[in-house]
C-alpha positions in Angstrom: 0.0 0.0 0.0 1.4 3.4 -0.9 2.6 5.6 2.1 0.1 8.3 1.3 -2.7 5.8 1.6 -1.3 4.5 4.9 -1.0 8.0 6.2 -4.7 8.6 5.4 -5.4 6.1 8.3 -4.0 8.7 10.8 -6.1 11.6 11.8 -5.8 14.6 14.2 -9.0 16.1 15.6 -9.0 18.5 18.6 -12.0 16.7 20.1 -10.4 13.3 20.0 -7.8 12.5 22.7 -6.9 16.2 22.9 -5.8 16.4 19.3 -3.3 13.6 19.5 -2.8 11.6 16.2 -5.1 8.6 16.3 -6.0 5.7 13.9 -9.1 6.9 12.0 -12.4 5.9 13.4 -10.8 4.8 16.7 -9.5 6.2 19.9 -6.2 4.5 19.6 -3.3 7.0 19.7 -0.4 6.6 17.4 1.9 7.1 20.4 0.2 4.1 22.2 0.9 1.8 19.3 4.5 3.1 19.0 5.0 2.6 22.8 3.9 -1.0 22.6 6.3 -1.6 19.7 9.1 0.1 21.6 8.3 -2.1 24.7 9.0 -5.1 22.5 5.5 -6.1 21.5 5.4 -7.7 18.1 2.8 -6.4 15.6 1.0 -9.7 15.9 0.7 -9.2 19.7 -0.9 -5.8 19.2 -3.3 -7.1 16.6 -4.3 -9.9 19.0 -4.9 -7.4 21.8 -6.8 -5.0 19.5 -8.5 -7.2 17.0 -10.2 -4.3 15.3 -6.8 -3.0 14.1 -5.3 -4.0 10.9 -1.6 -4.6 10.1 -1.8 -1.5 7.8 -2.7 0.6 10.9 0.5 -0.4 12.6 2.4 0.4 9.4 0.7 3.8 9.3 1.8 4.6 12.9 5.4 3.7 12.0 5.4 5.9 8.9 3.7 8.8 10.7 6.4 8.7 13.4 9.2 9.4 10.9 
């Protein structure tokens, strides 16, 4: 999937989590996903804990953090 399409998955709205970047349609902050990855969680673990996420959402968080 092109990076631009992945980045469309990340939104910033002042009324959602105080304007923190989140995965569209959800209240899952990009920083939360990145913190889980930094703590050593594998993407598969995150997807198991949050079954409504897709692998592309995790990719989008990583690209957004660049």
